[in-house]
Backbone as numpy.savetxt, mean C-alpha at the origin, in Angstrom:
# Nx Ny Nz CAx CAy CAz Cx Cy Cz
-14.25 -19.49 7.29 -15.55 -19.04 7.78 -15.66 -17.53 7.60
-16.77 -17.06 7.10 -16.98 -15.63 6.88 -17.19 -14.93 8.21
-16.41 -13.88 8.46 -16.51 -13.16 9.72 -17.64 -12.14 9.68
-18.03 -11.69 10.87 -19.07 -10.66 10.96 -18.59 -9.37 10.32
-17.30 -9.06 10.47 -16.77 -7.82 9.90 -16.88 -7.85 8.38
-16.71 -9.04 7.79 -16.86 -9.17 6.34 -18.31 -8.95 5.92
-19.22 -9.55 6.66 -20.64 -9.41 6.33 -21.08 -7.94 6.37
-20.53 -7.19 7.33 -20.92 -5.79 7.49 -20.24 -4.88 6.47
-19.14 -5.34 5.88 -18.37 -4.49 4.96 -18.12 -5.16 3.61
-19.02 -6.05 3.25 -18.81 -6.88 2.06 -18.59 -6.05 0.80
-19.42 -5.03 0.57 -19.30 -4.27 -0.67 -17.97 -3.52 -0.75
-17.49 -3.01 0.40 -16.21 -2.30 0.42 -15.05 -3.26 0.16
-15.09 -4.42 0.79 -14.02 -5.40 0.60 -13.99 -5.90 -0.84
-15.16 -6.15 -1.41 -15.21 -6.61 -2.80 -14.73 -5.53 -3.77
-15.01 -4.26 -3.46 -14.52 -3.16 -4.29 -13.00 -3.07 -4.21
-12.45 -3.42 -3.04 -10.99 -3.41 -2.87 -10.34 -4.55 -3.65
-10.99 -5.69 -3.68 -10.47 -6.85 -4.42 -10.31 -6.51 -5.90
-11.18 -5.65 -6.41 -11.11 -5.25 -7.82 -9.77 -4.58 -8.13
-9.22 -3.85 -7.15 -7.92 -3.20 -7.34 -6.83 -4.21 -7.66
-6.83 -5.33 -6.95 -5.82 -6.36 -7.18 -5.96 -6.96 -8.57
-7.20 -7.23 -8.97 -7.43 -7.79 -10.30 -7.00 -6.79 -11.38
-7.28 -5.53 -11.14 -6.86 -4.48 -12.08 -5.34 -4.44 -12.18
-4.65 -4.54 -11.05 -3.18 -4.54 -11.04 -2.63 -5.71 -11.84
-3.22 -6.88 -11.65 -2.78 -8.07 -12.39 -2.91 -7.85 -13.89
-4.04 -7.32 -14.31 -4.27 -7.08 -15.73 -3.32 -6.04 -16.30
-2.90 -5.11 -15.45 -2.05 -4.01 -15.89 -0.58 -4.38 -16.01
-0.08 -5.26 -15.15 1.38 -5.47 -15.10 1.84 -6.91 -15.25
0.96 -7.90 -15.15 1.39 -9.29 -15.25 1.71 -9.68 -16.69
2.81 -10.43 -16.83 3.21 -11.02 -18.11 3.38 -9.99 -19.22
3.83 -8.81 -18.87 4.12 -7.78 -19.86 5.63 -7.59 -19.93
6.17 -7.66 -21.11 7.62 -7.58 -21.29 8.14 -6.19 -20.94
9.23 -6.16 -20.18 9.85 -4.89 -19.78 10.90 -4.51 -20.82
10.77 -3.35 -21.45 11.78 -2.93 -22.44 13.08 -2.52 -21.76
14.20 -2.84 -22.37 15.52 -2.44 -21.86 15.68 -2.72 -20.37
15.53 -3.98 -19.95 15.63 -4.29 -18.51 16.98 -3.91 -17.94
16.96 -3.36 -16.72 18.20 -3.00 -16.03 17.99 -3.14 -14.53
19.04 -2.84 -13.75 18.98 -3.05 -12.31 17.94 -2.15 -11.65
17.84 -0.91 -12.09 16.86 0.01 -11.50 15.43 -0.52 -11.68
15.14 -0.97 -12.88 13.80 -1.52 -13.15 13.56 -2.78 -12.34
14.56 -3.64 -12.27 14.42 -4.90 -11.54 14.15 -4.66 -10.06
14.95 -3.79 -9.44 14.83 -3.57 -8.00 13.57 -2.78 -7.64
13.26 -1.75 -8.43 12.07 -0.94 -8.11 10.80 -1.77 -8.34
10.77 -2.55 -9.43 9.62 -3.43 -9.70 9.42 -4.39 -8.54
10.52 -4.96 -8.05 10.43 -5.92 -6.94 9.80 -5.27 -5.71
10.25 -4.07 -5.36 9.69 -3.38 -4.19 8.22 -3.04 -4.39
7.88 -2.50 -5.56 6.48 -2.19 -5.85 5.63 -3.46 -5.85
6.17 -4.54 -6.42 5.43 -5.80 -6.48 5.18 -6.40 -5.11
6.19 -6.32 -4.22 6.00 -6.81 -2.85 4.91 -6.00 -2.16
4.92 -4.69 -2.38 3.91 -3.83 -1.78 2.51 -4.24 -2.23
2.34 -4.52 -3.52 1.04 -4.96 -4.03 0.64 -6.29 -3.41
1.59 -7.22 -3.30 1.30 -8.52 -2.68 0.80 -8.36 -1.25
1.46 -7.47 -0.50 1.08 -7.25 0.89 -0.31 -6.62 0.98
-0.61 -5.70 0.07 -1.94 -5.08 0.06 -3.02 -6.11 -0.26
-2.69 -7.05 -1.13 -3.61 -8.15 -1.42 -3.89 -8.95 -0.15
-2.85 -9.20 0.63 -3.00 -9.96 1.88 -3.79 -9.18 2.92
-3.65 -7.85 2.92 -4.42 -7.01 3.84 -5.91 -7.23 3.63
-6.32 -7.33 2.39 -7.74 -7.54 2.09 -8.23 -8.88 2.63
-7.38 -9.89 2.54 -7.74 -11.20 3.09 -7.92 -11.11 4.61
-7.01 -10.39 5.27 -7.11 -10.24 6.73 -8.33 -9.41 7.12
-8.71 -8.45 6.28 -9.93 -7.68 6.56 -11.16 -8.58 6.51
-11.14 -9.55 5.63 -12.27 -10.49 5.54 -12.43 -11.29 6.82
-11.31 -11.59 7.48 -11.38 -12.39 8.70 -11.40 -11.54 9.97
-11.24 -10.21 9.81 -11.27 -9.32 10.97 -9.99 -9.29 11.77
-8.86 -9.64 11.15 -7.58 -9.69 11.86 -6.89 -8.33 11.80
-7.19 -7.49 12.76 -6.73 -6.10 12.77 -5.22 -5.97 12.90
-4.63 -6.65 13.87 -3.21 -6.50 14.14 -2.37 -6.87 12.92
-2.64 -8.04 12.36 -1.89 -8.48 11.19 -2.06 -7.54 10.01
-3.27 -7.01 9.82 -3.53 -6.12 8.70 -2.73 -4.83 8.81
-2.64 -4.26 10.01 -1.88 -3.02 10.17 -0.38 -3.25 10.05
0.09 -4.41 10.49 1.51 -4.76 10.30 1.83 -4.80 8.80
0.95 -5.43 8.03 1.17 -5.52 6.59 1.04 -4.16 5.91
0.14 -3.31 6.41 -0.02 -1.98 5.82 1.27 -1.18 5.95
1.86 -1.23 7.13 3.12 -0.51 7.33 4.20 -1.05 6.40
4.29 -2.37 6.29 5.29 -2.99 5.44 5.05 -2.68 3.96
3.78 -2.63 3.56 3.47 -2.32 2.16 3.91 -0.90 1.81
3.71 0.03 2.75 4.13 1.41 2.52 5.64 1.52 2.45
6.32 0.77 3.31 7.79 0.80 3.29 8.32 0.29 1.95
7.73 -0.77 1.43 8.16 -1.28 0.13 7.81 -0.32 -1.00
6.66 0.35 -0.89 6.29 1.35 -1.90 7.32 2.47 -1.95
7.68 3.00 -0.77 8.65 4.10 -0.75 10.06 3.64 -1.09
10.38 2.40 -0.78 11.67 1.87 -1.23 11.69 1.80 -2.76
10.55 1.42 -3.34 10.46 1.41 -4.80 10.65 2.79 -5.40
10.05 3.81 -4.79 10.23 5.19 -5.27 11.68 5.63 -5.15
12.29 5.32 -4.03 13.70 5.68 -3.80 14.59 5.07 -4.89
14.39 3.79 -5.15 15.20 3.11 -6.16 14.89 3.63 -7.56
13.60 3.83 -7.85 13.18 4.23 -9.19 13.66 5.62 -9.58
13.66 6.56 -8.61 13.89 7.95 -8.96 15.11 8.61 -8.31
15.65 8.01 -7.25 16.67 8.71 -6.48 18.01 7.98 -6.44
18.01 6.69 -6.14 19.25 5.93 -5.91 20.15 5.93 -7.16
21.48 6.06 -6.92 22.42 5.97 -8.03 22.87 4.52 -8.22
23.71 4.28 -9.21 24.12 2.91 -9.55 24.83 2.23 -8.38
25.70 2.96 -7.70 26.45 2.37 -6.59 25.51 1.99 -5.44
24.54 2.84 -5.17 23.56 2.55 -4.12 22.76 1.30 -4.47
22.35 1.18 -5.73 21.57 0.02 -6.14 22.38 -1.27 -6.02
23.67 -1.20 -6.29 24.52 -2.38 -6.13 24.60 -2.78 -4.65
24.67 -1.77 -3.77 24.72 -2.06 -2.33 23.39 -2.66 -1.87
22.28 -2.17 -2.43 20.96 -2.74 -2.10 20.92 -4.21 -2.49
21.40 -4.51 -3.69 21.40 -5.88 -4.19 22.25 -6.79 -3.31
23.31 -6.24 -2.73 24.22 -7.02 -1.87 23.78 -7.02 -0.41
22.67 -6.34 -0.10 22.19 -6.29 1.27 22.97 -5.35 2.16
23.67 -4.39 1.57 24.50 -3.47 2.36 23.90 -2.07 2.45
22.71 -1.89 1.93 22.07 -0.57 1.94 20.60 -0.72 2.26
20.15 -0.04 3.29 18.73 -0.09 3.64 18.32 1.23 4.28
17.04 1.50 4.30 16.50 2.72 4.90 15.22 2.38 5.65
14.95 3.12 6.73 13.68 2.96 7.43 12.59 3.70 6.67
11.34 3.41 6.99 10.22 4.05 6.29 10.27 5.56 6.42
10.50 6.07 7.63 10.54 7.52 7.82 11.64 8.16 6.99
12.81 7.53 6.96 13.91 8.06 6.16 13.61 8.01 4.67
12.96 6.94 4.24 12.61 6.82 2.83 11.66 7.94 2.40
10.67 8.23 3.25 9.71 9.30 2.93 10.43 10.64 2.84
11.33 10.90 3.78 12.07 12.18 3.77 12.95 12.30 2.53
13.61 11.21 2.15 14.48 11.22 0.97 13.66 11.47 -0.29
12.54 10.78 -0.42 11.69 10.94 -1.61 11.11 12.35 -1.65
10.70 12.86 -0.49 10.14 14.22 -0.46 11.19 15.26 -0.86
12.41 15.08 -0.36 13.49 16.02 -0.67 13.88 15.99 -2.14
13.65 14.84 -2.79 14.03 14.69 -4.20 13.12 15.48 -5.13
11.94 15.89 -4.64 11.00 16.71 -5.42 10.70 16.07 -6.78
10.19 14.85 -6.74 9.87 14.11 -7.95 8.57 14.65 -8.55
8.58 15.09 -9.81 7.40 15.74 -10.41 6.11 14.93 -10.33
6.21 13.60 -10.45 5.00 12.77 -10.49 4.46 12.42 -9.11
5.05 12.97 -8.06 4.63 12.65 -6.69 4.21 13.92 -5.97
3.02 13.92 -5.39 2.49 15.08 -4.68 3.18 15.23 -3.32
3.80 16.39 -3.09 4.50 16.63 -1.82 3.54 16.59 -0.64
2.34 17.13 -0.81 1.37 17.14 0.29 1.02 15.72 0.73
0.95 14.79 -0.23 0.66 13.40 0.10 1.77 12.81 0.96
3.01 13.15 0.63 4.15 12.64 1.38 4.14 13.17 2.81
3.84 14.45 2.96 3.80 15.05 4.29 2.68 14.41 5.11
1.52 14.21 4.48 0.40 13.59 5.19 0.73 12.19 5.64
1.40 11.43 4.79 1.75 10.06 5.15 2.81 10.03 6.23
3.76 10.95 6.14 4.83 11.01 7.15 4.23 11.19 8.54
3.15 11.94 8.63 2.50 12.17 9.92 1.78 10.92 10.43
1.44 10.00 9.52 0.72 8.78 9.91 1.65 7.63 10.28
2.93 7.75 9.93 3.86 6.64 10.13 4.00 6.27 11.60
4.04 7.28 12.48 4.18 7.00 13.91 3.00 6.18 14.43
1.80 6.47 13.93 0.62 5.71 14.34 0.73 4.27 13.85
1.17 4.09 12.60 1.34 2.74 12.06 2.42 1.98 12.81
3.50 2.67 13.18 4.56 2.03 13.98 3.99 1.53 15.29
3.18 2.36 15.93 2.58 2.02 17.22 1.68 0.80 17.09
0.80 0.81 16.07 -0.13 -0.31 15.89 0.59 -1.60 15.50
1.67 -1.46 14.73 2.39 -2.65 14.27 3.28 -3.25 15.34
3.76 -2.40 16.26 4.75 -2.87 17.24 4.22 -2.91 18.67
2.90 -2.89 18.82 2.32 -3.05 20.15 2.50 -1.87 21.07
2.40 -0.65 20.53 2.54 0.55 21.33 1.25 0.94 22.03
1.21 2.18 22.52 0.08 2.66 23.31 -1.25 2.56 22.56
-1.27 2.98 21.30 -2.52 2.93 20.53 -2.98 1.50 20.33
-2.04 0.60 20.12 -2.40 -0.82 19.96 -2.99 -1.37 21.26
-2.38 -1.00 22.38 -2.86 -1.47 23.68 -4.25 -0.92 23.97
-4.44 0.38 23.72 -5.73 1.01 24.03 -6.86 0.55 23.11
-6.51 -0.02 21.96 -7.55 -0.46 21.03 -8.07 -1.86 21.34
-7.49 -2.49 22.35 -7.87 -3.87 22.65 -8.69 -3.94 23.93
-9.59 -4.91 23.96 -10.41 -5.15 25.14 -10.09 -6.56 25.65
-9.23 -6.67 26.68 -8.81 -7.99 27.16 -9.98 -8.89 27.53
-11.04 -8.30 28.05 -12.18 -9.12 28.47 -12.91 -9.75 27.31
-12.85 -9.10 26.14 -13.57 -9.63 24.98 -12.64 -10.11 23.89
-11.39 -10.37 24.26 -10.39 -10.72 23.26 -10.59 -12.11 22.68
-10.42 -12.22 21.38 -10.47 -13.51 20.70 -9.19 -13.67 19.89
-8.54 -14.83 20.02 -7.33 -15.08 19.25 -7.65 -15.01 17.76
-6.78 -14.33 17.00 -7.00 -14.19 15.56 -7.75 -12.93 15.20
-8.26 -12.24 16.21 -8.97 -10.99 15.98 -8.50 -10.00 17.03
-8.84 -8.75 16.85 -8.46 -7.75 17.84 -9.31 -6.50 17.70
-10.60 -6.72 17.60 -11.52 -5.60 17.64 -11.55 -4.72 16.40
-11.45 -5.29 15.21 -11.51 -4.48 14.00 -12.89 -3.85 13.85
-12.91 -2.54 13.60 -14.19 -1.85 13.42 -14.26 -1.21 12.04
-15.34 -0.49 11.78 -15.57 0.07 10.44 -14.51 1.10 10.08
-14.06 1.88 11.06 -13.02 2.87 10.78 -11.71 2.18 10.41
-11.40 1.07 11.08 -10.20 0.30 10.73 -10.29 -0.19 9.29
-11.46 -0.72 8.92 -11.67 -1.20 7.55 -11.45 -0.07 6.55
-11.98 1.11 6.86 -11.82 2.26 5.98 -10.35 2.61 5.79
-9.62 2.71 6.89 -8.19 3.06 6.82 -7.41 2.01 6.04
-7.63 0.75 6.38 -6.88 -0.34 5.76 -7.16 -0.45 4.26
-8.43 -0.40 3.88 -8.77 -0.56 2.47 -8.41 0.68 1.65
-8.66 1.86 2.19 -8.35 3.08 1.43 -6.85 3.22 1.22
-6.06 2.94 2.26 -4.61 3.09 2.13 -4.00 1.97 1.29
-4.48 0.75 1.46 -3.91 -0.35 0.68 -4.27 -0.21 -0.80
-5.49 0.20 -1.10 -5.89 0.35 -2.50 -5.19 1.52 -3.17
-5.02 2.62 -2.45 -4.29 3.75 -3.04 -2.83 3.38 -3.27
-2.27 2.53 -2.40 -0.89 2.07 -2.57 -0.76 1.18 -3.81
-1.71 0.26 -3.99 -1.72 -0.57 -5.20 -1.77 0.32 -6.44
-2.67 1.26 -6.43 -2.87 2.19 -7.55 -1.55 2.89 -7.89
-0.87 3.44 -6.88 0.38 4.17 -7.10 1.50 3.26 -7.56
1.58 2.07 -6.99 2.62 1.12 -7.39 2.49 0.76 -8.87
1.28 0.49 -9.31 1.06 0.15 -10.72 1.44 1.32 -11.62
1.05 2.52 -11.21 1.38 3.70 -12.01 2.89 3.86 -12.18
3.64 3.68 -11.10 5.09 3.87 -11.18 5.79 2.72 -11.89
5.26 1.51 -11.79 5.81 0.39 -12.57 5.68 0.70 -14.06
4.53 1.19 -14.46 4.30 1.51 -15.88 5.21 2.66 -16.32
5.37 3.66 -15.47 6.20 4.82 -15.82 7.67 4.44 -15.90
8.17 3.71 -14.90 9.60 3.45 -14.81 10.01 2.20 -15.59
9.32 1.10 -15.37 9.73 -0.17 -15.98 9.26 -0.30 -17.43
8.05 0.18 -17.72 7.54 0.08 -19.09 7.89 1.32 -19.92
8.38 2.36 -19.26 8.77 3.61 -19.93 7.62 4.17 -20.77
6.44 4.19 -20.16 5.26 4.62 -20.91 4.50 5.67 -20.10
4.86 6.92 -20.29 4.26 8.01 -19.52 2.77 8.17 -19.84
2.41 8.01 -21.10 1.00 8.16 -21.48 0.14 7.10 -20.80
0.64 5.87 -20.74 -0.12 4.80 -20.10 -0.14 4.99 -18.58
0.94 5.56 -18.02 0.96 5.85 -16.59 -0.12 6.88 -16.24
-0.30 7.86 -17.11 -1.35 8.86 -16.90 -2.73 8.23 -17.00
-2.90 7.31 -17.95 -4.17 6.59 -18.08 -4.42 5.74 -16.84
-3.36 5.13 -16.34 -3.45 4.33 -15.12 -3.93 5.18 -13.95
-3.44 6.42 -13.88 -3.88 7.31 -12.80 -5.39 7.56 -12.90
-5.88 7.75 -14.11 -7.31 7.97 -14.31 -8.12 6.73 -13.93
-7.65 5.56 -14.35 -8.34 4.32 -14.04 -8.38 4.09 -12.53
-7.24 4.32 -11.88 -7.17 4.14 -10.43 -8.10 5.10 -9.70
-8.20 6.32 -10.22 -9.09 7.32 -9.61 -10.54 6.87 -9.66
-10.94 6.28 -10.78 -12.32 5.78 -10.93 -12.59 4.64 -9.96
-11.65 3.70 -9.88 -11.81 2.56 -8.96 -11.85 3.02 -7.51
-11.01 4.02 -7.20 -10.95 4.50 -5.81 -12.25 5.19 -5.43
-12.82 5.95 -6.35 -14.11 6.60 -6.07 -15.19 5.56 -5.81
-15.18 4.48 -6.58 -16.16 3.41 -6.37 -15.99 2.80 -4.98
-14.73 2.64 -4.56 -14.47 2.12 -3.21 -15.02 3.07 -2.16
-14.74 4.37 -2.30 -15.22 5.36 -1.33 -16.74 5.42 -1.30
-17.37 5.24 -2.45 -18.84 5.26 -2.51 -19.45 4.14 -1.67
-18.77 3.00 -1.58 -19.31 1.88 -0.80 -19.38 2.24 0.68
-18.43 3.02 1.15 -18.45 3.43 2.56 -19.60 4.39 2.83
-19.88 5.27 1.87 -21.01 6.20 2.04 -22.33 5.45 2.05
-22.46 4.47 1.15 -23.70 3.68 1.08 -23.90 2.88 2.36
-22.83 2.20 2.81 -22.95 1.38 4.01 -23.15 2.24 5.25
-22.56 3.46 5.21 -22.71 4.34 6.36 -24.14 4.84 6.51
-24.87 4.91 5.39 -26.25 5.40 5.42 -27.28 4.28 5.55
-26.79 3.03 5.49 -27.74 1.91 5.52 -28.10 1.52 6.94
């Protein structure tokens, strides 16, 4: 059944769905040159992140705020794990990851990636995200912000008061994560820097279209 939140944000949600279709066209069924453990593990983390972002959009359609924020946090953790594996982890660390003997929390992953000073990653973006992690932790694990965002008197199972600002945060962050995951898959696994740069341009165009829907709906 189509929720009221979907009806009110249909153009934004549909613009977000385009990101997933774009990702599929960009990375599905494309042969990876010189496959190795780094490519396998980083691709897996980036791919899981994209899958979770796809699910976030489904939850936005039904207005399921709690589940969507839980998945957003998990998608970011997988994205940063992908960056760690792709650009920072050595061979021994990757073997430990494969054996389940090496793991990092989201906050630690962001700090490690930021300290690595990877040329293709904006430091300011990492700092900005690091500041948002505590809020995502709170919303995902039932902290103060999660409690204050709920109205027990008007509570409905399967929903939790998703509003337009929630939709904006969820769709903007999930779509930008999809965009970045695809870019790094192309750069690391496909070894194609020129195509990764083109991917950045394509993602920028799609993201602007998504942002435009919020301006249009905000003025309607």
